[in-house]
C-alpha positions in Angstrom: -38.7 75.0 -35.0 -38.3 72.1 -37.3 -34.6 72.0 -36.5 -35.3 71.7 -32.8 -37.7 68.9 -33.4 -35.1 67.1 -35.6 -32.5 67.5 -32.9 -34.9 66.0 -30.3 -35.6 63.1 -32.6 -32.0 62.3 -33.1 -31.4 62.5 -29.3 -34.3 60.1 -28.7 -33.0 57.7 -31.2 -29.6 57.8 -29.6 -31.1 57.1 -26.2 -33.1 54.2 -27.7 -30.0 52.9 -29.3 -28.1 52.9 -26.0 -31.1 51.4 -24.2 -31.2 48.6 -26.7 -27.6 47.6 -25.9 -28.4 47.2 -22.2 -30.2 43.8 -22.4 -27.3 42.3 -24.2 -24.9 43.4 -21.5 -27.1 41.9 -18.8 -27.1 38.6 -20.8 -23.3 38.4 -20.8 -23.2 39.1 -17.1 -25.8 36.5 -16.3 -23.9 33.9 -18.3 -20.8 34.6 -16.3 -22.7 34.5 -13.1 -24.2 31.1 -13.9 -20.7 29.8 -14.9 -19.3 30.9 -11.6 -22.2 29.1 -9.8 -21.5 25.9 -11.7 -17.8 26.2 -11.0 -18.4 26.7 -7.2 -20.8 23.8 -7.2 -18.2 21.6 -8.8 -15.5 22.7 -6.4 -18.0 22.0 -3.6 -18.6 18.4 -4.8 -14.9 17.8 -5.2 -14.3 19.0 -1.6 -17.0 16.7 -0.3 -15.7 13.8 -2.2 -12.2 14.4 -0.9 -13.5 14.7 2.6 -15.4 11.5 2.2 -12.3 9.7 0.9 -10.3 11.0 3.8 -12.9 9.7 6.2 -13.0 6.2 4.5 -9.2 5.9 4.5 -8.0 6.5 8.0 -4.3 7.5 8.5 -1.8 4.6 8.7 -0.9 3.4 12.2 2.2 1.3 11.6 3.8 -1.6 13.5 7.0 -3.4 12.4 8.3 -6.9 12.8 11.2 -9.1 11.8 9.9 -12.4 10.5 13.4 -13.9 10.0 14.3 -13.1 13.6 11.1 -14.6 14.8 11.9 -17.9 13.0 15.4 -17.9 14.3 14.6 -17.1 17.9 11.2 -18.7 18.5 11.2 -22.2 19.9 9.1 -23.5 17.1 11.5 -22.1 14.5 14.4 -23.7 16.3 12.6 -27.0 16.4 12.0 -26.9 12.7 15.6 -25.9 12.0 16.9 -28.8 14.1 14.8 -31.4 12.4 15.6 -30.1 9.0 19.3 -30.2 9.8 19.0 -33.9 10.7 17.6 -34.6 7.3 20.3 -32.6 5.6 23.0 -34.5 7.6 21.4 -37.8 6.5 21.4 -36.7 2.9 25.1 -35.7 3.2 25.9 -39.2 4.5 24.1 -40.7 1.5 25.9 -38.4 -0.9 29.2 -39.4 0.6 28.5 -43.2 0.3 27.3 -42.8 -3.3 30.4 -40.7 -4.2 32.7 -43.3 -2.7 31.0 -46.1 -4.5 31.1 -44.4 -7.9 34.8 -43.5 -7.4 35.6 -47.1 -6.6 33.8 -48.3 -9.8 35.6 -45.6 -11.8 39.0 -46.7 -10.4 38.2 -50.4 -11.2 37.2 -49.6 -14.7 40.4 -47.6 -15.3 42.4 -50.6 -14.1 40.5 -53.1 -16.4 40.5 -50.8 -19.4 43.5 -52.6 -20.9 42.0 -56.1 -20.7 38.4 -55.3 -21.7 37.3 -55.4 -25.3 36.2 -52.1 -26.8 32.6 -53.0 -26.7 32.8 -54.2 -23.1 34.7 -51.1 -22.1 32.1 -48.9 -23.7 29.3 -50.7 -22.0 30.9 -50.4 -18.6 31.4 -46.7 -19.1 27.8 -46.2 -20.1 26.7 -48.1 -17.0 28.9 -46.0 -14.8 27.6 -42.8 -16.4 24.0 -44.0 -15.8 24.8 -44.7 -12.2 26.2 -41.2 -11.8 23.1 -39.7 -13.4 20.8 -41.7 -11.1 22.7 -40.6 -8.1 22.5 -36.9 -9.1 18.8 -37.2 -9.7 18.3 -38.9 -6.3 20.2 -36.2 -4.5 18.2 -33.5 -6.3 14.9 -35.1 -5.5 15.7 -35.5 -1.8 16.8 -31.8 -1.6 13.5 -30.8 -3.1 11.7 -33.1 -0.6 13.5 -31.5 2.3 12.6 -28.0 1.1 9.0 -28.9 0.7 8.9 -30.4 4.2 10.5 -27.3 5.6 8.0 -25.0 3.9 5.1 -27.1 5.2 6.4 -26.8 8.8 7.0 -23.1 8.4 3.4 -22.6 7.3 2.3 -23.9 10.6 4.4 -21.3 12.4 3.2 -18.5 10.1 -0.4 -19.4 10.8 0.2 -18.9 14.5 2.1 -15.7 13.8 -0.9 -14.2 11.9 -3.2 -15.1 14.7 -0.9 -13.3 17.2 -0.6 -10.3 14.9 -4.4 -10.0 14.7 -4.6 -10.1 18.5 -1.9 -7.4 18.8 -3.8 -5.3 16.2 -6.9 -5.4 18.4 -4.9 -4.5 21.5 -2.7 -1.7 19.9 -4.9 -0.5 17.1 -2.4 -0.5 14.3 -3.6 -1.0 10.7 -0.3 -1.6 8.9 2.5 -4.2 9.6 5.8 -3.8 7.8 8.3 -6.7 7.7 12.0 -5.8 8.3 12.8 -6.8 4.7 10.6 -4.0 3.4 12.0 -0.9 5.1 15.3 0.7 5.9 14.6 2.1 9.4 11.8 2.6 11.9 11.4 3.6 15.5 12.2 0.7 17.9 8.9 1.5 19.7 7.0 0.3 16.6 8.5 -3.2 16.7 6.3 -6.1 17.8 8.8 -8.9 17.1 9.6 -9.7 20.8 6.0 -9.9 21.7 5.3 -12.2 18.8 8.2 -14.5 19.9 6.9 -14.5 23.4 3.4 -15.5 22.5 4.5 -17.9 19.9 6.7 -19.8 22.4 3.7 -20.1 24.7 1.4 -21.5 22.1 3.7 -23.4 19.8 6.9 -24.5 21.5 7.7 -27.1 18.8 6.6 -28.4 15.4 6.7 -32.0 14.3 8.3 -32.1 10.9 7.2 -34.9 8.6 9.9 -37.1 7.2 10.7 -36.0 3.6 9.7 -38.2 0.7 12.5 -40.6 -0.3 14.1 -40.7 3.2 
């Protein structure tokens, strides 16, 4: 009889032991479950953020243009180029005159070298070199002045170009404009160069270029 009771006691203890391990197992399962909930929540937030970013950044609608061709073909660009050429031709004439004058002085000094004293010869050479340096500086200054004048005139054209591009953007609903210098190839249908030239000719047929400094 005592043996039976002992056996039942052992059996009860075993069941209690097994029952005691159950709460621990549920704790592990709950932790994993909560971890999954947090993970899914994070993924959900990331998905919402990605969707919001996609909505705030619409897909690119591209147009292309060739700014160099616009300046070459538009009436305003041709007007600027013609006036700048006249200043360059004028500078070339000045350079030619200065070169001829310096060459004549050099030839004269060479002929008089035998009759001049060493000090006089050295002084004449120094004067000739100074004249040569002055002529070089004058030519450089005028070239810079021509370039500055050209850039100022081109800014007037570029301002009109930007206004036209903004108008075309409203009409055609593009949001990116690429210049020909920045890409290798694009569909011809994307190009708005001809339309820019057309409107630019209507609004700005010519540009008055200021006379460069020193001319």
